[in-house]
C-alpha positions in Angstrom: 102.9 80.8 113.2 106.8 79.8 113.3 108.2 80.8 117.0 110.3 82.9 118.1 114.1 82.3 117.3 115.2 85.0 120.1 118.6 84.1 121.4 119.8 81.0 119.1 120.1 83.5 117.4 123.1 86.1 116.7 122.7 89.9 116.3 126.5 91.9 115.5 124.3 94.7 115.7 122.0 97.3 117.9 118.9 99.4 115.7 120.3 102.6 114.1 118.1 104.7 115.6 115.2 106.3 113.8 115.9 107.8 110.6 120.0 107.0 111.1 122.7 105.1 108.1 124.6 103.3 110.5 127.6 101.2 108.3 127.6 97.8 108.6 129.9 96.1 105.6 131.4 98.0 103.7 129.4 100.5 101.3 126.1 99.2 102.7 124.5 101.3 105.0 120.9 100.3 107.1 118.4 102.9 107.8 115.7 101.9 110.2 112.0 103.7 109.5 109.3 104.3 111.8 105.8 102.9 111.0 102.8 103.7 113.0 101.5 100.2 112.8 102.4 97.3 115.8 105.5 96.8 113.7 107.0 100.3 114.1 109.5 99.9 112.2 111.1 98.8 108.4 114.9 98.3 107.8 115.8 99.5 104.1 119.4 99.4 103.0 121.9 101.8 100.5 124.4 100.5 98.5 127.7 102.5 97.9 128.3 102.1 93.7 130.9 104.2 92.1 129.2 107.0 91.3 126.6 107.0 94.1 123.9 104.6 95.8 121.4 102.8 95.3 118.1 101.7 97.6 116.9 98.2 98.7 113.2 98.9 99.9 111.9 101.9 100.9 109.9 102.8 103.8 105.9 103.4 103.4 104.2 107.2 101.6 104.0 108.8 104.4 105.1 112.7 105.4 107.5 111.4 108.8 109.5 108.8 106.3 109.4 111.9 103.3 111.0 113.7 106.2 113.2 111.3 107.4 114.6 110.8 103.3 115.1 114.1 103.0 117.2 115.0 105.9 119.0 111.5 105.1 120.0 113.0 101.6 120.9 115.8 103.6 124.6 115.2 103.8 126.9 112.3 104.5 127.0 109.1 101.4 123.0 109.8 100.7 124.1 113.3 99.3 125.6 111.6 96.6 123.5 111.2 93.4 120.9 107.9 93.8 121.5 105.7 90.7 118.4 103.3 91.2 115.7 101.9 93.7 115.4 98.1 94.0 112.2 96.7 95.8 112.0 93.7 97.1 108.5 92.8 96.9 105.5 95.3 96.6 103.6 95.8 100.2 103.6 99.4 101.2 106.5 99.8 103.7 108.5 98.4 100.9 107.7 100.1 97.8 105.0 103.5 99.6 108.1 105.9 98.1 109.5 104.4 95.1 107.4 106.2 93.0 108.7 109.0 94.8 111.7 108.5 94.2 111.9 107.5 91.4 110.5 110.6 90.3 112.5 112.6 92.3 115.8 111.3 91.2 114.9 109.9 87.5 115.8 106.8 87.7 114.6 103.2 87.0 112.5 101.3 89.6 114.1 98.0 89.2 111.3 94.6 90.6 110.5 91.3 89.5 107.5 91.4 86.9 104.9 89.5 89.1 105.6 92.0 92.3 105.4 95.5 89.6 102.3 94.3 88.3 100.2 92.8 91.3 100.9 96.7 92.9 99.9 98.0 89.8 96.4 96.5 90.2 96.0 96.4 93.8 96.9 100.5 93.1 94.1 100.7 91.0 91.5 99.5 93.9 92.3 102.7 95.4 88.9 104.2 96.5 86.8 101.7 94.3 84.2 100.0 95.9 84.4 96.2 97.3 84.1 93.4 94.8 81.4 91.1 95.4 83.8 88.4 95.2 85.5 89.4 98.4 82.4 89.5 99.6 81.8 86.1 99.3 85.5 85.2 100.0 85.4 85.9 103.6 81.2 85.7 104.1 82.3 81.7 103.2 85.6 82.1 106.2 82.4 82.7 108.3 82.6 86.2 109.2 80.6 88.2 111.1 78.0 90.9 108.8 79.1 93.4 110.6 83.2 92.3 109.9 82.3 92.3 106.3 80.7 96.0 106.3 84.0 96.7 107.7 86.2 95.0 104.8 83.3 97.1 102.7 84.5 100.3 105.1 88.3 99.6 104.6 88.6 98.4 100.5 91.1 100.5 98.4 92.9 101.1 100.7 96.2 100.0 100.1 96.7 102.6 96.8 96.5 105.4 100.1 100.3 103.7 101.5 101.6 104.0 98.3 103.2 106.9 95.5 102.0 105.7 92.3 104.7 103.5 90.7 105.9 104.6 87.8 104.5 103.7 84.2 107.7 101.2 83.5 110.1 99.1 85.4 113.2 97.2 85.1 112.7 93.5 85.5 115.1 91.5 88.4 115.0 87.6 87.4 115.5 84.7 89.5 119.6 84.2 89.8 120.1 88.0 87.7 123.4 89.3 89.1 123.3 93.2 89.6 126.9 94.7 90.0 126.5 97.2 92.6 130.0 99.4 92.8 133.1 96.2 93.5 130.7 93.9 94.1 127.9 91.7 92.8 125.1 90.5 94.4 122.4 87.7 93.0 119.0 88.1 92.6 117.3 84.9 94.4 113.7 85.4 94.2 111.2 83.4 96.2 107.8 83.1 96.9 104.8 82.6 99.7 105.1 85.3 101.0 103.9 87.8 98.0 104.3 86.7 94.6 107.7 86.8 93.3 110.0 87.8 96.3 113.1 88.7 95.4 116.3 88.4 98.5 119.5 89.7 97.0 122.7 87.6 97.8 126.2 88.7 98.0 129.0 86.9 98.4 131.8 88.8 98.7 130.7 90.5 101.4 128.6 87.7 102.7 125.2 89.3 102.8 122.3 88.3 102.1 119.4 90.9 101.9 116.4 88.9 103.0 113.4 91.1 102.9 110.2 89.5 104.0 111.7 86.4 103.3 113.4 85.1 106.9 112.5 87.7 109.3 114.7 86.7 113.2 112.1 87.5 115.7 108.6 86.8 113.6 107.2 84.8 110.7 106.6 86.2 108.1 102.4 86.5 106.4 101.7 83.6 103.6 97.8 84.4 103.2 95.1 83.3 100.3 93.0 86.6 98.6 89.9 86.9 97.4 91.6 87.3 94.2 92.5 83.8 94.2 90.9 81.5 97.1 91.9 78.0 96.0 95.7 79.7 95.9 98.4 77.6 97.5 101.5 80.2 98.3 102.0 77.4 101.6 103.9 75.3 99.8 105.4 78.0 98.0 106.9 78.9 100.8 107.9 75.9 102.2 109.9 75.4 98.5 111.4 79.1 98.9 112.7 77.9 102.4 114.3 74.9 101.2 115.8 76.6 98.2 117.4 79.2 100.4 119.3 76.6 102.8 120.4 74.3 99.9 121.7 78.3 97.8 122.8 80.4 100.5 125.7 79.5 102.8 125.2 79.7 106.1 128.0 82.1 107.2 126.0 85.4 105.4 124.8 88.1 107.6 121.3 87.8 107.3 119.9 91.9 106.9 115.6 91.7 107.2 113.6 93.9 106.5 112.7 93.7 110.2 114.3 93.2 113.5 118.1 93.1 113.7 120.1 91.6 111.1 122.0 88.4 112.3 123.9 85.2 111.9 122.4 81.5 111.8 120.3 81.5 108.6 120.2 77.8 108.6 118.7 77.7 112.3 115.8 80.0 111.3 115.3 78.4 108.1 114.3 75.2 109.5 112.4 76.9 113.2 110.3 78.7 110.3 109.3 75.3 108.8 109.0 73.5 111.8 107.3 76.5 113.3 104.8 76.4 110.8 103.9 72.5 110.4 103.8 72.4 114.2 101.2 75.3 113.5 99.2 72.6 110.4 99.7 69.7 113.5 97.6 71.7 115.8 95.3 72.8 113.3 94.5 69.3 111.9 94.7 68.3 116.2 91.6 71.1 116.6 89.6 69.7 113.3 89.0 66.5 115.2 86.9 67.2 117.2 84.4 68.6 114.6 84.0 70.7 111.7 85.3 74.0 111.8 85.0 77.4 109.7 88.1 80.1 109.4 87.2 82.0 112.2 87.2 79.0 114.4 90.3 77.9 114.0 92.4 80.7 114.8 93.5 79.9 118.3 95.5 76.8 116.8 97.7 79.0 114.1 97.6 81.9 116.7 99.0 82.9 119.8 96.6 86.0 120.8 92.9 85.9 120.3 92.2 87.8 117.0 89.1 89.8 117.0 86.5 91.6 114.8 87.5 95.5 116.0 90.7 95.0 114.2 89.9 94.6 110.8 93.7 94.3 109.2 94.4 92.0 111.5 91.1 89.4 110.6 92.4 89.7 107.4 95.5 88.8 108.0 94.2 85.9 109.9 91.9 84.8 107.7 93.8 84.9 104.7 96.8 82.8 106.3 94.2 80.0 107.7 92.9 79.7 105.0 96.4 79.0 103.1 96.6 76.0 106.6 93.4 74.8 104.5 93.9 75.1 100.7 97.4 73.4 101.8 95.7 70.5 103.9 93.2 70.1 101.1 96.1 69.4 98.1 97.8 66.8 101.2 94.6 65.4 101.3 94.3 65.9 105.0 91.5 68.0 104.9 88.1 68.2 103.1 86.1 71.5 102.5 81.8 71.5 101.7 80.3 75.0 101.9 76.2 74.8 103.4 73.3 77.1 102.1 75.1 80.1 103.8 77.6 80.0 102.0 79.9 79.4 104.5 82.8 76.7 104.2 82.9 74.0 106.8 86.8 71.4 106.9 86.8 69.0 108.6 89.7 65.5 108.5 89.8 63.5 105.3 87.7 60.9 105.3 
């Protein structure tokens, strides 16, 4: 929802070729892996240790990503032993191969508790029939019968993009300090995009591995899902942006999961907050015209049309719109009523 920052930030590196490793700081390598989506890549990070290296995020569980990793680990610095896998959060592009790596190398997976447990729950939904609560959630948002049938057919696909996680993990906690080789890295817990996302900050190298919490050219999806329909992730998102602004210096090189590493952290944090606030203002302006369903307010929030043909995009847009409405309800700017058909209508609070 936020505006692209563009030239206001400084990008010191061009991206490496897909499946190649580029050193961007002493002992820190940037690897870009392809993805078969509109967002066609993810950045992952390899950090040297005394006896090998650790990996931050993994890429998807698909044959192309596995082939890229086998080639990378066949030569150079990554031919040394892998010492551990660290995950910023539980989305498939970040944790898809965590189980493959940990079993192959006999090393632990480290991530926050909520991310690990949430991923295990969602993986258990693989091939399961869509739950009634999910159908009610999307009917409430104003989805058509055809869109709901598409949801039914797609439900349970999350686990197909993830190699089964190991049965145990090492918990990462906010403010914990990790020693990766000669440098200490601080765990910084954030929320909004996912339940307990973590970033990694190295004061010595002036680096911040930001995951999806801070991206330079796009904004992260902040959504409500059917399993917690009254959640308020947007409030958590705002709090996390403020936390990073307080705790992380502006002169760090930000290493994001998508797009390119950049300087200008504080400017980007302010831009993300301002962009979201502007979207909320547009949403309130649209509601002045009368009660609206979730599917009616997409034009106020998104630059491109959201159609029913792309079920994934429709789901993401719906989750983000519900997050905005839930935030405004808590702020007492919006009120909601549900009609006899189970559809929610939102209006300005009286």
